[in-house]
N, CA, C and O atoms as a Maestro MAE file, in Angstrom:
{
 s_m_m2io_version
 :::
 2.0.0
}

f_m_ct {
 s_m_title
 :::
 protein
 m_atom[288] {
  # First column is atom index #
  i_m_mmod_type
  r_m_x_coord
  r_m_y_coord
  r_m_z_coord
  i_m_residue_number
  s_m_chain_name
  s_m_pdb_residue_name
  s_m_pdb_atom_name
  i_m_atomic_number
  :::
  1 25 115.818 72.992 19.461 1 A "MET " " N  " 7
  2 3 114.574 73.140 20.237 1 A "MET " " CA " 6
  3 2 114.958 73.215 21.720 1 A "MET " " C  " 6
  4 15 115.858 72.524 22.195 1 A "MET " " O  " 8
  5 25 114.224 74.097 22.430 2 A "SER " " N  " 7
  6 3 114.471 74.458 23.817 2 A "SER " " CA " 6
  7 2 114.021 73.227 24.590 2 A "SER " " C  " 6
  8 15 113.209 72.416 24.145 2 A "SER " " O  " 8
  9 25 114.588 73.150 25.743 3 A "LYS " " N  " 7
  10 3 114.276 72.018 26.734 3 A "LYS " " CA " 6
  11 2 112.797 72.018 27.062 3 A "LYS " " C  " 6
  12 15 112.153 70.970 27.111 3 A "LYS " " O  " 8
  13 25 112.299 73.146 27.274 4 A "MET " " N  " 7
  14 3 110.880 73.148 27.733 4 A "MET " " CA " 6
  15 2 109.911 72.832 26.529 4 A "MET " " C  " 6
  16 15 108.857 72.250 26.785 4 A "MET " " O  " 8
  17 25 110.180 73.146 25.370 5 A "LYS " " N  " 7
  18 3 109.435 72.857 24.182 5 A "LYS " " CA " 6
  19 2 109.532 71.415 23.898 5 A "LYS " " C  " 6
  20 15 108.553 70.831 23.431 5 A "LYS " " O  " 8
  21 25 110.649 70.786 24.145 6 A "ASN " " N  " 7
  22 3 110.861 69.387 23.907 6 A "ASN " " CA " 6
  23 2 110.056 68.586 24.997 6 A "ASN " " C  " 6
  24 15 109.474 67.546 24.688 6 A "ASN " " O  " 8
  25 25 110.033 69.055 26.193 7 A "VAL " " N  " 7
  26 3 109.258 68.458 27.300 7 A "VAL " " CA " 6
  27 2 107.774 68.432 27.003 7 A "VAL " " C  " 6
  28 15 107.065 67.437 27.160 7 A "VAL " " O  " 8
  29 25 107.341 69.674 26.537 8 A "ALA " " N  " 7
  30 3 105.932 69.893 26.096 8 A "ALA " " CA " 6
  31 2 105.514 68.882 25.006 8 A "ALA " " C  " 6
  32 15 104.437 68.288 25.046 8 A "ALA " " O  " 8
  33 25 106.429 68.725 24.035 9 A "THR " " N  " 7
  34 3 106.120 67.916 22.933 9 A "THR " " CA " 6
  35 2 106.059 66.367 23.381 9 A "THR " " C  " 6
  36 15 105.148 65.626 23.011 9 A "THR " " O  " 8
  37 25 107.024 65.987 24.142 10 A "LEU " " N  " 7
  38 3 107.078 64.628 24.681 10 A "LEU " " CA " 6
  39 2 105.799 64.414 25.684 10 A "LEU " " C  " 6
  40 15 105.268 63.304 25.678 10 A "LEU " " O  " 8
  41 25 105.357 65.301 26.429 11 A "ILE " " N  " 7
  42 3 104.169 65.190 27.237 11 A "ILE " " CA " 6
  43 2 102.930 65.024 26.340 11 A "ILE " " C  " 6
  44 15 102.071 64.187 26.618 11 A "ILE " " O  " 8
  45 25 102.838 65.845 25.236 12 A "ASP " " N  " 7
  46 3 101.757 65.717 24.351 12 A "ASP " " CA " 6
  47 2 101.647 64.431 23.667 12 A "ASP " " C  " 6
  48 15 100.580 63.834 23.523 12 A "ASP " " O  " 8
  49 25 102.929 63.969 23.197 13 A "GLU " " N  " 7
  50 3 103.018 62.599 22.549 13 A "GLU " " CA " 6
  51 2 102.560 61.489 23.423 13 A "GLU " " C  " 6
  52 15 101.790 60.604 23.052 13 A "GLU " " O  " 8
  53 25 103.109 61.596 24.671 14 A "LEU " " N  " 7
  54 3 102.800 60.576 25.578 14 A "LEU " " CA " 6
  55 2 101.372 60.462 25.982 14 A "LEU " " C  " 6
  56 15 100.874 59.359 26.204 14 A "LEU " " O  " 8
  57 25 100.656 61.645 26.091 15 A "GLU " " N  " 7
  58 3 99.233 61.831 26.358 15 A "GLU " " CA " 6
  59 2 98.450 61.043 25.176 15 A "GLU " " C  " 6
  60 15 97.577 60.195 25.362 15 A "GLU " " O  " 8
  61 25 98.892 61.451 24.039 16 A "HIS " " N  " 7
  62 3 98.171 60.835 22.773 16 A "HIS " " CA " 6
  63 2 98.485 59.328 22.758 16 A "HIS " " C  " 6
  64 15 97.526 58.568 22.626 16 A "HIS " " O  " 8
  65 25 99.576 58.874 22.863 17 A "ILE " " N  " 7
  66 3 99.837 57.453 22.599 17 A "ILE " " CA " 6
  67 2 99.220 56.642 23.762 17 A "ILE " " C  " 6
  68 15 98.810 55.499 23.562 17 A "ILE " " O  " 8
  69 25 99.156 57.208 24.928 18 A "CYS " " N  " 7
  70 3 98.462 56.451 26.066 18 A "CYS " " CA " 6
  71 2 96.986 56.384 25.770 18 A "CYS " " C  " 6
  72 15 96.368 55.359 26.057 18 A "CYS " " O  " 8
  73 25 96.367 57.445 25.198 19 A "SER " " N  " 7
  74 3 95.010 57.396 25.002 19 A "SER " " CA " 6
  75 2 94.638 56.507 23.854 19 A "SER " " C  " 6
  76 15 93.467 56.131 23.804 19 A "SER " " O  " 8
  77 25 95.452 56.133 22.954 20 A "ILE " " N  " 7
  78 3 95.054 55.245 21.835 20 A "ILE " " CA " 6
  79 2 95.636 53.784 22.099 20 A "ILE " " C  " 6
  80 15 95.257 52.860 21.379 20 A "ILE " " O  " 8
  81 25 96.520 53.575 23.086 21 A "HIS " " N  " 7
  82 3 97.103 52.330 23.335 21 A "HIS " " CA " 6
  83 2 95.981 51.302 23.797 21 A "HIS " " C  " 6
  84 15 95.055 51.614 24.545 21 A "HIS " " O  " 8
  85 25 96.190 49.969 23.228 22 A "ASP " " N  " 7
  86 3 95.353 48.951 23.672 22 A "ASP " " CA " 6
  87 2 96.090 48.264 24.856 22 A "ASP " " C  " 6
  88 15 97.030 47.485 24.696 22 A "ASP " " O  " 8
  89 25 95.582 48.621 26.042 23 A "TRP " " N  " 7
  90 3 96.262 48.117 27.290 23 A "TRP " " CA " 6
  91 2 96.165 46.599 27.471 23 A "TRP " " C  " 6
  92 15 96.921 46.003 28.239 23 A "TRP " " O  " 8
  93 25 95.182 45.962 26.719 24 A "GLY " " N  " 7
  94 3 95.035 44.502 26.904 24 A "GLY " " CA " 6
  95 2 95.590 43.838 25.777 24 A "GLY " " C  " 6
  96 15 95.222 42.688 25.538 24 A "GLY " " O  " 8
  97 25 96.488 44.447 24.998 25 A "TYR " " N  " 7
  98 3 97.049 43.849 23.752 25 A "TYR " " CA " 6
  99 2 97.695 42.483 24.002 25 A "TYR " " C  " 6
  100 15 97.632 41.596 23.150 25 A "TYR " " O  " 8
  101 25 98.304 42.323 25.151 26 A "ASP " " N  " 7
  102 3 99.025 41.128 25.495 26 A "ASP " " CA " 6
  103 2 98.124 39.871 25.559 26 A "ASP " " C  " 6
  104 15 98.629 38.750 25.505 26 A "ASP " " O  " 8
  105 25 96.842 40.050 25.669 27 A "TYR " " N  " 7
  106 3 95.926 38.918 25.643 27 A "TYR " " CA " 6
  107 2 95.322 38.565 24.290 27 A "TYR " " C  " 6
  108 15 94.587 37.583 24.189 27 A "TYR " " O  " 8
  109 25 95.610 39.328 23.265 28 A "SER " " N  " 7
  110 3 95.103 39.088 22.002 28 A "SER " " CA " 6
  111 2 95.583 37.870 21.296 28 A "SER " " C  " 6
  112 15 96.765 37.527 21.336 28 A "SER " " O  " 8
  113 25 94.613 37.185 20.612 29 A "ASP " " N  " 7
  114 3 94.913 35.989 19.819 29 A "ASP " " CA " 6
  115 2 95.395 36.421 18.465 29 A "ASP " " C  " 6
  116 15 95.976 35.593 17.763 29 A "ASP " " O  " 8
  117 25 95.205 37.635 18.043 30 A "ASP " " N  " 7
  118 3 95.685 38.255 16.749 30 A "ASP " " CA " 6
  119 2 96.992 38.680 16.846 30 A "ASP " " C  " 6
  120 15 97.252 39.620 17.598 30 A "ASP " " O  " 8
  121 25 97.877 38.125 16.188 31 A "HIS " " N  " 7
  122 3 99.264 38.589 16.165 31 A "HIS " " CA " 6
  123 2 99.511 39.951 15.820 31 A "HIS " " C  " 6
  124 15 100.344 40.593 16.460 31 A "HIS " " O  " 8
  125 25 98.783 40.532 14.739 32 A "ARG " " N  " 7
  126 3 98.845 41.778 14.360 32 A "ARG " " CA " 6
  127 2 98.503 42.836 15.463 32 A "ARG " " C  " 6
  128 15 99.155 43.873 15.582 32 A "ARG " " O  " 8
  129 25 97.555 42.546 16.176 33 A "VAL " " N  " 7
  130 3 97.016 43.338 17.353 33 A "VAL " " CA " 6
  131 2 98.110 43.338 18.377 33 A "VAL " " C  " 6
  132 15 98.468 44.391 18.905 33 A "VAL " " O  " 8
  133 25 98.672 42.128 18.682 34 A "TRP " " N  " 7
  134 3 99.773 42.106 19.710 34 A "TRP " " CA " 6
  135 2 100.970 42.886 19.348 34 A "TRP " " C  " 6
  136 15 101.574 43.533 20.204 34 A "TRP " " O  " 8
  137 25 101.378 42.845 17.975 35 A "LEU " " N  " 7
  138 3 102.581 43.507 17.456 35 A "LEU " " CA " 6
  139 2 102.272 45.093 17.602 35 A "LEU " " C  " 6
  140 15 103.147 45.861 18.002 35 A "LEU " " O  " 8
  141 25 101.058 45.504 17.277 36 A "LYS " " N  " 7
  142 3 100.766 46.991 17.281 36 A "LYS " " CA " 6
  143 2 100.814 47.345 18.838 36 A "LYS " " C  " 6
  144 15 101.419 48.364 19.172 36 A "LYS " " O  " 8
  145 25 100.230 46.584 19.759 37 A "GLY " " N  " 7
  146 3 100.280 46.869 21.132 37 A "GLY " " CA " 6
  147 2 101.637 46.953 21.699 37 A "GLY " " C  " 6
  148 15 101.934 47.826 22.514 37 A "GLY " " O  " 8
  149 25 102.533 45.986 21.248 38 A "ARG " " N  " 7
  150 3 103.934 45.953 21.644 38 A "ARG " " CA " 6
  151 2 104.592 47.133 21.216 38 A "ARG " " C  " 6
  152 15 105.328 47.720 22.009 38 A "ARG " " O  " 8
  153 25 104.407 47.588 19.974 39 A "GLU " " N  " 7
  154 3 104.970 48.834 19.324 39 A "GLU " " CA " 6
  155 2 104.682 49.993 20.163 39 A "GLU " " C  " 6
  156 15 105.578 50.721 20.589 39 A "GLU " " O  " 8
  157 25 103.398 50.181 20.416 40 A "THR " " N  " 7
  158 3 102.978 51.453 21.261 40 A "THR " " CA " 6
  159 2 103.436 51.291 22.626 40 A "THR " " C  " 6
  160 15 103.758 52.308 23.239 40 A "THR " " O  " 8
  161 25 103.520 50.062 23.240 41 A "ALA " " N  " 7
  162 3 104.017 50.036 24.686 41 A "ALA " " CA " 6
  163 2 105.520 50.343 24.522 41 A "ALA " " C  " 6
  164 15 105.980 51.102 25.375 41 A "ALA " " O  " 8
  165 25 106.285 49.929 23.665 42 A "ASP " " N  " 7
  166 3 107.675 50.329 23.458 42 A "ASP " " CA " 6
  167 2 107.846 51.924 23.481 42 A "ASP " " C  " 6
  168 15 108.621 52.564 24.192 42 A "ASP " " O  " 8
  169 25 106.979 52.386 22.579 43 A "THR " " N  " 7
  170 3 107.012 54.021 22.443 43 A "THR " " CA " 6
  171 2 106.657 54.615 23.771 43 A "THR " " C  " 6
  172 15 107.309 55.578 24.174 43 A "THR " " O  " 8
  173 25 105.680 54.122 24.482 44 A "ILE " " N  " 7
  174 3 105.467 54.687 25.886 44 A "ILE " " CA " 6
  175 2 106.595 54.666 26.701 44 A "ILE " " C  " 6
  176 15 106.914 55.655 27.361 44 A "ILE " " O  " 8
  177 25 107.326 53.462 26.717 45 A "HIS " " N  " 7
  178 3 108.562 53.350 27.572 45 A "HIS " " CA " 6
  179 2 109.599 54.278 27.146 45 A "HIS " " C  " 6
  180 15 110.219 54.906 28.004 45 A "HIS " " O  " 8
  181 25 109.864 54.435 25.847 46 A "VAL " " N  " 7
  182 3 110.949 55.252 25.385 46 A "VAL " " CA " 6
  183 2 110.592 56.772 25.773 46 A "VAL " " C  " 6
  184 15 111.496 57.483 26.212 46 A "VAL " " O  " 8
  185 25 109.298 57.281 25.621 47 A "ILE " " N  " 7
  186 3 109.016 58.524 25.882 47 A "ILE " " CA " 6
  187 2 109.206 58.737 27.505 47 A "ILE " " C  " 6
  188 15 109.739 59.728 28.005 47 A "ILE " " O  " 8
  189 25 108.729 57.742 28.148 48 A "CYS " " N  " 7
  190 3 108.950 57.915 29.693 48 A "CYS " " CA " 6
  191 2 110.329 57.967 30.123 48 A "CYS " " C  " 6
  192 15 110.639 58.705 31.058 48 A "CYS " " O  " 8
  193 25 111.187 57.253 29.529 49 A "ARG " " N  " 7
  194 3 112.599 57.356 29.752 49 A "ARG " " CA " 6
  195 2 113.189 58.636 29.407 49 A "ARG " " C  " 6
  196 15 114.104 59.088 30.096 49 A "ARG " " O  " 8
  197 25 112.735 59.265 28.381 50 A "GLU " " N  " 7
  198 3 113.198 60.619 27.936 50 A "GLU " " CA " 6
  199 2 112.715 61.650 28.940 50 A "GLU " " C  " 6
  200 15 113.511 62.492 29.356 50 A "GLU " " O  " 8
  201 25 111.499 61.629 29.338 51 A "LEU " " N  " 7
  202 3 111.025 62.644 30.338 51 A "LEU " " CA " 6
  203 2 111.726 62.352 31.689 51 A "LEU " " C  " 6
  204 15 111.978 63.301 32.432 51 A "LEU " " O  " 8
  205 25 112.040 61.136 32.030 52 A "ASP " " N  " 7
  206 3 112.718 60.912 33.222 52 A "ASP " " CA " 6
  207 2 114.087 61.516 33.214 52 A "ASP " " C  " 6
  208 15 114.495 62.119 34.206 52 A "ASP " " O  " 8
  209 25 114.833 61.375 32.101 53 A "LYS " " N  " 7
  210 3 116.077 62.064 31.984 53 A "LYS " " CA " 6
  211 2 116.107 63.546 31.989 53 A "LYS " " C  " 6
  212 15 117.103 64.192 32.315 53 A "LYS " " O  " 8
  213 25 114.960 64.067 31.610 54 A "LEU " " N  " 7
  214 3 114.743 65.550 31.707 54 A "LEU " " CA " 6
  215 2 114.199 66.068 33.002 54 A "LEU " " C  " 6
  216 15 114.063 67.275 33.200 54 A "LEU " " O  " 8
  217 25 113.855 65.054 33.975 55 A "GLY " " N  " 7
  218 3 113.534 65.454 35.289 55 A "GLY " " CA " 6
  219 2 111.994 65.408 35.401 55 A "GLY " " C  " 6
  220 15 111.490 65.971 36.373 55 A "GLY " " O  " 8
  221 25 111.203 64.800 34.510 56 A "PHE " " N  " 7
  222 3 109.717 64.801 34.418 56 A "PHE " " CA " 6
  223 2 109.144 63.421 34.684 56 A "PHE " " C  " 6
  224 15 108.080 63.098 34.157 56 A "PHE " " O  " 8
  225 25 109.774 62.637 35.442 57 A "SER " " N  " 7
  226 3 109.260 61.217 35.567 57 A "SER " " CA " 6
  227 2 107.920 61.200 36.374 57 A "SER " " C  " 6
  228 15 107.091 60.317 36.156 57 A "SER " " O  " 8
  229 25 107.709 62.175 37.305 58 A "ASP " " N  " 7
  230 3 106.405 62.218 38.002 58 A "ASP " " CA " 6
  231 2 105.294 62.495 36.929 58 A "ASP " " C  " 6
  232 15 104.262 61.824 36.933 58 A "ASP " " O  " 8
  233 25 105.502 63.452 36.043 59 A "LYS " " N  " 7
  234 3 104.462 63.759 35.072 59 A "LYS " " CA " 6
  235 2 104.257 62.594 34.084 59 A "LYS " " C  " 6
  236 15 103.139 62.351 33.629 59 A "LYS " " O  " 8
  237 25 105.344 61.880 33.760 60 A "ALA " " N  " 7
  238 3 105.095 60.815 32.910 60 A "ALA " " CA " 6
  239 2 104.272 59.665 33.507 60 A "ALA " " C  " 6
  240 15 103.437 59.056 32.838 60 A "ALA " " O  " 8
  241 25 104.544 59.391 34.811 61 A "ASN " " N  " 7
  242 3 103.864 58.392 35.599 61 A "ASN " " CA " 6
  243 2 102.410 58.779 35.772 61 A "ASN " " C  " 6
  244 15 101.523 57.926 35.731 61 A "ASN " " O  " 8
  245 25 102.151 60.145 35.977 62 A "GLU " " N  " 7
  246 3 100.824 60.543 36.182 62 A "GLU " " CA " 6
  247 2 99.934 60.389 34.929 62 A "GLU " " C  " 6
  248 15 98.757 60.038 35.020 62 A "GLU " " O  " 8
  249 25 100.556 60.673 33.726 63 A "ILE " " N  " 7
  250 3 99.890 60.425 32.377 63 A "ILE " " CA " 6
  251 2 99.575 58.961 32.269 63 A "ILE " " C  " 6
  252 15 98.414 58.608 32.063 63 A "ILE " " O  " 8
  253 25 100.553 58.087 32.397 64 A "VAL " " N  " 7
  254 3 100.320 56.622 32.241 64 A "VAL " " CA " 6
  255 2 99.253 56.099 33.162 64 A "VAL " " C  " 6
  256 15 98.332 55.409 32.726 64 A "VAL " " O  " 8
  257 25 99.371 56.429 34.467 65 A "LYS " " N  " 7
  258 3 98.420 56.077 35.485 65 A "LYS " " CA " 6
  259 2 96.967 56.418 35.156 65 A "LYS " " C  " 6
  260 15 96.035 55.664 35.435 65 A "LYS " " O  " 8
  261 25 96.825 57.615 34.538 66 A "LYS " " N  " 7
  262 3 95.690 58.145 34.203 66 A "LYS " " CA " 6
  263 2 94.912 57.388 33.084 66 A "LYS " " C  " 6
  264 15 93.682 57.424 33.028 66 A "LYS " " O  " 8
  265 25 95.660 56.722 32.224 67 A "HIS " " N  " 7
  266 3 95.163 55.941 31.069 67 A "HIS " " CA " 6
  267 2 95.117 54.501 31.362 67 A "HIS " " C  " 6
  268 15 94.534 53.801 30.534 67 A "HIS " " O  " 8
  269 25 95.646 53.918 32.430 68 A "LEU " " N  " 7
  270 3 95.650 52.524 32.711 68 A "LEU " " CA " 6
  271 2 94.189 52.184 33.017 68 A "LEU " " C  " 6
  272 15 93.463 52.953 33.647 68 A "LEU " " O  " 8
  273 25 93.794 51.000 32.544 69 A "PRO " " N  " 7
  274 3 92.354 50.489 32.823 69 A "PRO " " CA " 6
  275 2 92.226 50.289 34.328 69 A "PRO " " C  " 6
  276 15 93.161 49.940 35.048 69 A "PRO " " O  " 8
  277 25 91.024 50.534 34.726 70 A "LYS " " N  " 7
  278 3 90.661 50.453 36.193 70 A "LYS " " CA " 6
  279 2 90.299 48.856 36.328 70 A "LYS " " C  " 6
  280 15 89.565 48.266 35.535 70 A "LYS " " O  " 8
  281 25 90.890 48.302 37.381 71 A "LEU " " N  " 7
  282 3 90.641 46.950 37.623 71 A "LEU " " CA " 6
  283 2 89.403 46.857 38.648 71 A "LEU " " C  " 6
  284 15 89.229 47.679 39.548 71 A "LEU " " O  " 8
  285 25 88.661 45.882 38.429 72 A "GLY " " N  " 7
  286 3 87.652 45.532 39.417 72 A "GLY " " CA " 6
  287 2 86.293 45.975 38.817 72 A "GLY " " C  " 6
  288 15 85.252 45.797 39.450 72 A "GLY " " O  " 8
  :::
 }
 m_bond[287] {
  # First column is bond index #
  i_m_from
  i_m_to
  i_m_order
  :::
  1 1 2 1
  2 2 3 1
  3 3 4 2
  4 3 5 1
  5 5 6 1
  6 6 7 1
  7 7 8 2
  8 7 9 1
  9 9 10 1
  10 10 11 1
  11 11 12 2
  12 11 13 1
  13 13 14 1
  14 14 15 1
  15 15 16 2
  16 15 17 1
  17 17 18 1
  18 18 19 1
  19 19 20 2
  20 19 21 1
  21 21 22 1
  22 22 23 1
  23 23 24 2
  24 23 25 1
  25 25 26 1
  26 26 27 1
  27 27 28 2
  28 27 29 1
  29 29 30 1
  30 30 31 1
  31 31 32 2
  32 31 33 1
  33 33 34 1
  34 34 35 1
  35 35 36 2
  36 35 37 1
  37 37 38 1
  38 38 39 1
  39 39 40 2
  40 39 41 1
  41 41 42 1
  42 42 43 1
  43 43 44 2
  44 43 45 1
  45 45 46 1
  46 46 47 1
  47 47 48 2
  48 47 49 1
  49 49 50 1
  50 50 51 1
  51 51 52 2
  52 51 53 1
  53 53 54 1
  54 54 55 1
  55 55 56 2
  56 55 57 1
  57 57 58 1
  58 58 59 1
  59 59 60 2
  60 59 61 1
  61 61 62 1
  62 62 63 1
  63 63 64 2
  64 63 65 1
  65 65 66 1
  66 66 67 1
  67 67 68 2
  68 67 69 1
  69 69 70 1
  70 70 71 1
  71 71 72 2
  72 71 73 1
  73 73 74 1
  74 74 75 1
  75 75 76 2
  76 75 77 1
  77 77 78 1
  78 78 79 1
  79 79 80 2
  80 79 81 1
  81 81 82 1
  82 82 83 1
  83 83 84 2
  84 83 85 1
  85 85 86 1
  86 86 87 1
  87 87 88 2
  88 87 89 1
  89 89 90 1
  90 90 91 1
  91 91 92 2
  92 91 93 1
  93 93 94 1
  94 94 95 1
  95 95 96 2
  96 95 97 1
  97 97 98 1
  98 98 99 1
  99 99 100 2
  100 99 101 1
  101 101 102 1
  102 102 103 1
  103 103 104 2
  104 103 105 1
  105 105 106 1
  106 106 107 1
  107 107 108 2
  108 107 109 1
  109 109 110 1
  110 110 111 1
  111 111 112 2
  112 111 113 1
  113 113 114 1
  114 114 115 1
  115 115 116 2
  116 115 117 1
  117 117 118 1
  118 118 119 1
  119 119 120 2
  120 119 121 1
  121 121 122 1
  122 122 123 1
  123 123 124 2
  124 123 125 1
  125 125 126 1
  126 126 127 1
  127 127 128 2
  128 127 129 1
  129 129 130 1
  130 130 131 1
  131 131 132 2
  132 131 133 1
  133 133 134 1
  134 134 135 1
  135 135 136 2
  136 135 137 1
  137 137 138 1
  138 138 139 1
  139 139 140 2
  140 139 141 1
  141 141 142 1
  142 142 143 1
  143 143 144 2
  144 143 145 1
  145 145 146 1
  146 146 147 1
  147 147 148 2
  148 147 149 1
  149 149 150 1
  150 150 151 1
  151 151 152 2
  152 151 153 1
  153 153 154 1
  154 154 155 1
  155 155 156 2
  156 155 157 1
  157 157 158 1
  158 158 159 1
  159 159 160 2
  160 159 161 1
  161 161 162 1
  162 162 163 1
  163 163 164 2
  164 163 165 1
  165 165 166 1
  166 166 167 1
  167 167 168 2
  168 167 169 1
  169 169 170 1
  170 170 171 1
  171 171 172 2
  172 171 173 1
  173 173 174 1
  174 174 175 1
  175 175 176 2
  176 175 177 1
  177 177 178 1
  178 178 179 1
  179 179 180 2
  180 179 181 1
  181 181 182 1
  182 182 183 1
  183 183 184 2
  184 183 185 1
  185 185 186 1
  186 186 187 1
  187 187 188 2
  188 187 189 1
  189 189 190 1
  190 190 191 1
  191 191 192 2
  192 191 193 1
  193 193 194 1
  194 194 195 1
  195 195 196 2
  196 195 197 1
  197 197 198 1
  198 198 199 1
  199 199 200 2
  200 199 201 1
  201 201 202 1
  202 202 203 1
  203 203 204 2
  204 203 205 1
  205 205 206 1
  206 206 207 1
  207 207 208 2
  208 207 209 1
  209 209 210 1
  210 210 211 1
  211 211 212 2
  212 211 213 1
  213 213 214 1
  214 214 215 1
  215 215 216 2
  216 215 217 1
  217 217 218 1
  218 218 219 1
  219 219 220 2
  220 219 221 1
  221 221 222 1
  222 222 223 1
  223 223 224 2
  224 223 225 1
  225 225 226 1
  226 226 227 1
  227 227 228 2
  228 227 229 1
  229 229 230 1
  230 230 231 1
  231 231 232 2
  232 231 233 1
  233 233 234 1
  234 234 235 1
  235 235 236 2
  236 235 237 1
  237 237 238 1
  238 238 239 1
  239 239 240 2
  240 239 241 1
  241 241 242 1
  242 242 243 1
  243 243 244 2
  244 243 245 1
  245 245 246 1
  246 246 247 1
  247 247 248 2
  248 247 249 1
  249 249 250 1
  250 250 251 1
  251 251 252 2
  252 251 253 1
  253 253 254 1
  254 254 255 1
  255 255 256 2
  256 255 257 1
  257 257 258 1
  258 258 259 1
  259 259 260 2
  260 259 261 1
  261 261 262 1
  262 262 263 1
  263 263 264 2
  264 263 265 1
  265 265 266 1
  266 266 267 1
  267 267 268 2
  268 267 269 1
  269 269 270 1
  270 270 271 1
  271 271 272 2
  272 271 273 1
  273 273 274 1
  274 274 275 1
  275 275 276 2
  276 275 277 1
  277 277 278 1
  278 278 279 1
  279 279 280 2
  280 279 281 1
  281 281 282 1
  282 282 283 1
  283 283 284 2
  284 283 285 1
  285 285 286 1
  286 286 287 1
  287 287 288 2
  :::
 }
}
């Protein structure tokens, strides 16, 4: 797989996982919800690290920030 195709795949995957991630999972009383949230958070971190290694940390940060809940 070419580098650019790999980057595009990682960006698409990050976009998807961020869109379905429960950003408030850490506050759940349901351990299953917490485990699923922890799993997706770990996946987000892995993808971000991969994109960083490929020189796309700005794009990864942009995607994550877009999906973070707005405070206030």
